[in-house]
N, C-alpha and C positions, 0 to 999 in steps of 0.2 A: 504493500500500500504506500509506504514512504517513497519508494522508487517511482511509483505511478504519479504521486502528487508532484514530485520534483520534475518528472517528465512533462506533466501538464503545464507547470509553471514555465518551462522552456518553450513548449509548443505554442502557448498563448501570449508570447512576448509582444506581439503586435496588436493585441486586442485593445489596449488602452492608448494606442497610437503615440507612445512616447511620453505620456503624462507622468509627472513625478509622483512617486508613492509617498503619501503622508502618514498612513496608518496601516498596521498589520494586525489582524485579529485571528487568534486561534480559538475557534468556537465550533459548536456542534460535536456530537459524539462526546468523547472524553479526552480532550487534548492534554489534560494534566497527566495522562499516562505516558506521554512522550518522555524519553530520556534526554539528557543534555545534548548528547551526540545527535539524536534525531532532530531535536529542535534546531540545533546548529546547522544541520544539513539543509533543512528547509530555508532557514534564514540566509545561509550562504548562497543557495540557488536563487533566491529573490535578489540579493545584492549583485549577483553575477549577471542577471538578466534585465534588471530594472534600475531606473534612476531613483534614489531614495533621498528624502530630505535629511538634514544633518541629525535631527532629533525626532525620529518617528515615534508615534504612539504605538507601542506593541502590547496588546492585551492578550491575556490567556484566561479562558474560563476554567474554573475549578470548583470542586465541592469541598465542604469543610473536612470530610474524611480523607481527602487527598493531601491536605496541608500538614506539613511537618517542617521542622527546621531544615532537614536535608532537601526536601523538595523546593522550599522557598529559596534556599541558597543556590540551588541548581538553576531555577528559573531566572534568578537575578543575574547569574553569571552568563546565561544564554542570551540576555538582552531584554527580557520581559520587564516592562516598567509600569504596567497597569494590571491589576488583578480584578477579575469579575467572579464573585463568590456567590454561589447559589444557596443562600441560607433558607429561603422559602418560608419557614415557620419556626416558632419556638414551642410548638405544642406537639408532644411526642406522638399522640394519636394521628395527627395530620401527617407527620413525617413517615409514619408507618404505612398508612394507606396510599401515600404518594410514592411508596417504594424508595424513599431516600435512605441511603446507607449511613448517613451521619446521625449523631445524637445531638440533643440540645446542648450538652456540655461542649461538644466539638464546635458547634455553631457559635457558642459564646466565647470560646478561647481562640478561634482561628484568626480573628482580626488582630488581636494583641500580638499574636505570634508573628503575623506578617509584618506588622509595624516594627517589631524588634529586629527584623532583618533589614529594614530600610524601605519597605514598601509604604508609600504614602498615598499614591494614586490608586485608591481601592473603591470599587463599586459593589454593592450587595443587592441581591434580588429578594423580593418578598412577594407572596401571593395572597390576595384577598378574595372574598366571595367563596371561601371554602365552606362545605357543608358543616353546620353546627358551630361555625366560628362566630362567637358573640362579639358585640361591639367592644366590650371591656377587654376581651382577649386580643382583638385587633389593635386596640389602642396600646395595650401592653407590648405587642410586637413592635409597633412603631417607636415607642419610648425606649425599648431595649436597643434597637438599632441606633437611635439618637445617642444613647449613652456610649456607644462604640466610637463615636466621633469619626465617621467615614465621610468623605467629601461628596459621594455620589450614591444615590439610591434609585433602583428601578423597582416598580411595583406593578404587577400584572393581575388582572382579574381572571380567575379560573374559568376556562371555557371548556365545554364538553364537545370534543371532536368526534365526529362519526367514526364508527368502526374501531373504537378504542376500548380498553378495559373499563375505563371510567364510564363511557357511554353504555356499556353493557350492564354495569352495576346500577346506573340510573334507570335503565329500562326495566330491570328486575325489581326495582324498588328498594335495593339495598342501600342506596344513597339518595338523599333528597337535596337537589341543588339549592343554593341560596337564591332567594327571590331577587328580582331586578331592583326592588326597593332597598333591600339589604345591601346589595352590591353598590348601589348609588350612595347610600349612607356611609358605607365604609370608604368609598372613593373620596367623598367630601371630607370625611374625618382626616384622611391622609393628607389631602390638599391643605386644609386649615392648620393641622399640626406642624407639617413641614414648613409652611409659610411662616408660622410664628417662630420657627427656629432657624430662619435665614436661609432656607433652601429655596432655590428658584425652580419652578416647574417650566423647563424649557421645551419639553415635549410631553404629550399626555401621560406617558408612563415613566418619565425620567425627571429626576430632581437632583440639583447639585448646588453646592456652595458656589459663590461667585468665582468664575474662572476654572471650575472643575468639570465643565461639560465634557461629554465623550466626543472627541474629535471624530472618531470612526463613525459612530451612529449619526452624529450631526451631519456628516457628508451624505448619508442616505437621504435624510429629510431635505437637504438642499438640492437633491437631484444630481449629485456628482456621480461620475463614472466609478465603477468598481469591478474587480475581477474576483470571482469566487472559484476556489479550487478544491477538488475532491468530490466524492459521491454526493449527489443532491444539491451541490453548490449552484448558486445563481449569480449571473453577471449582468452588467448593464453598461452600455456605452452611449447613452443619449438617444439613440434611435432604435435600438433593438435590445431584447433580452435573450439570454441563453441560459439553459439549465442542464446540468449533467444528469445522467442516468443515476438512479438511486441504488441499484444493486451493486454491492462491492465487487463481486466476482466479474460481472459484466464490465464494470468500469475498468478494472485492472487488465482484463483480457483485451478489451478494445484498444487501450493504450499500447499494449504489447504488440498487437497485430496492426496497429496504425489504422484502426477503423473508427468511424464516428461514435462518440460517446455523449453527445449533447444535442439538444434541439434548440432552434432559434425562432423567435417571433419578432418580426419587424413591427414597431409600434406605429399605428396610424395617427394622424393629428388628433382624432378623438381620444385615442388611448393616452397620448401624451398630455392632453388637456385634463382628462379625468385624473391621471396620476398626479399631476401637479397640484390639483385640488386636494386629493386624498392625503398626500404626504405633507403638503403645506399646512393644511388645517390642523394637523397633529402637533405642529409647533406653535410656540407663542408668538413667533414673528409673523405667522399667518401667510396669506397668499396675496401677491401683488397683481392687481388687475392688468397692468401693462404687460406683465410676463405672460398672462393667459392670452392676451390679444396678439402677442407675437406668435403664438402657436396657431391660433385660428380665431375667427370672429366669434364674439360672445353670442350665445343664443338669445333670442328676442325676450324670453321670459326670465333671463338671468337677473337683471336688475330688480324685477318685481320680487323674486324669491329672496334676494339679498335683503330687500326692504322688509319683507315679512319676518325673516329670521332676526333682523335687528329689532323690530317691534316686540318680538317675543323674548328679547334679551338673551338670545342664543349666539348672536354674532355681534361683534363690535366693528364698526367701520371707521377707519382713520385715513382720510384722504383716499388714496388708491389701494389701501391695504384692508383686507378683511381677516379677522381672527376670531376664534371661538371665545366666548365668555366662560366663566366658571360653570354656569348651568349648561352652556353649549357643549362643554367637554364631555358631559354625560351622554350626549347624543351625536358624537363626532361622526360615526359611520353613516347615520341617517342623514345628517345635514350634508355631508359630502356627496352621498348618492343622489340627493335631490338637486344638486348643482351640476351633476354629470350631464354631458351631452349624449 
């Protein structure tokens, strides 16, 4: 797999058309299992084939049970300068049914351990909208993370995806999902608590201290180009998307045999217009009307819909920029879909 990933990095060198690489993100699967030699091999391949900024943001996803003094030192030596840690919850029952391997104690201790090695650029993940998660428990999760003094927090609402073990448990009545009202209340509690503690919500699910925004994720929401490498990875170059086959064996065999291992979709003006709305509204900077007009002419009913959402206090209009209000962020997908062409 490592050889295949490095081969793809070499094969796709022209995809970004010579653009300088600002961020490198090791995510998906369990990249924390890579050894220092394996991490170095991937990074060496990137440096050999691409132009890199002097101080790139290099993020590695990890779980609390992966974190030890040895692993932290190894990641540091390999060049990783940002950690993304999947805490998810501080409730043992939740960790158990989510099949998380770490314990609450590991979740509580891993941040301090990472800081002791010199990692300061740390982000942690939390999940709300879990079955049976009370408001008091959710508030305790938030306050516990605040006590860890991390500069970045990502919080996601639990979603029930079709054809998953969770969906099957919901169908059989073994789990009762949280209602939309509870999910909304927990989201607003999160917003208000983090805001009171000097965190800025710069994207619907992401909060940071000033200057600690994720450069990597921020580029997604700005519509910047990116190259995804490995099974299931997605890439974007402004006018098209490509995605790799998800099967590991087919991915490796295709690279070995020099056969196609990805599909490509050329984005129509409608696709580009809708995507700019979808990702732009997720950010606090919002969407610039002039940028949309550069893609294509605004639909006749566009201005009327904007006005209606503004009257409902779901959208804020500032000159040529539209952005979601706090209430609007609860309905982000709906509002975006209503503005699609």
